N, C-alpha and C positions, 0 to 999 in steps of 0.2 A: 442887826441881821450882820452876821460872818460872811467874811467875802467867799467867793465861790472858788474865786483864781489869784496866786500871787505871780507879782514880778522875781524876777532873780535876785532882784536888793531884798526884796521881803524874804525870800527863802534863807539868805544869807543871813539875815540881820535875827530870823526865828531859830535858825538849826545852829546857829555858830560856825557853819560851813563857810570856806572861802567860794568866790566865784568862779577862781579858775577849776576847783572842783566840783561843782553845779555842774558848768557846763561840760567838765567832761563827762560825768554821770548824764548828762540828758545824751551825748554825743554817742556814749559807749550803748544807750538803751535802757540804763539802770534806772534812770529818772524818767518818768515822762512827763511831755509839755506838748503847748500846741503854741503855733505862730499866729497872732492874730495882730493883721497889721503889720505892724515893725516889731510889737513887742512880742517877747516869748512868755507865755503865762502856764504856771502850775498849777494845777488844781488841789486843792485841801487832801483830798483823798491818796494822791499822788505821794505827796509830800509824806505822809505817814508809813504808807506801805515801804517808801524807799528808805525810811527811818527803820521801822521794820526789821525791814531785810539787812542793812545795816548789825542793826542788836544780834539776829541772829547767826549770823556770819562770824560775827566777835564771839559768843558764847560756845558755837561749833568749835572756832580756831582756839578756845581757851578751856575745851576740854567742857566744860559746863553743861548742864542740863538747860532742853530748851524752855525758857523760862519767858521768852520774849512774847510769847502767844498769850 
């Protein structure tokens, strides 16, 4: 069974993004997460949506058609 949620470290490992970037994205409201006890958990769907949003922004900035969907 796949995990329902990931730790900050897991998201960093899976995405290749740094810990500071992930925390900034959470604090800016770009990446949804939940506080569970003392841990911060990010649902798989939220991480996937965050990456899709960045793909779309990158494509738009480069003048490409929307190929992220």
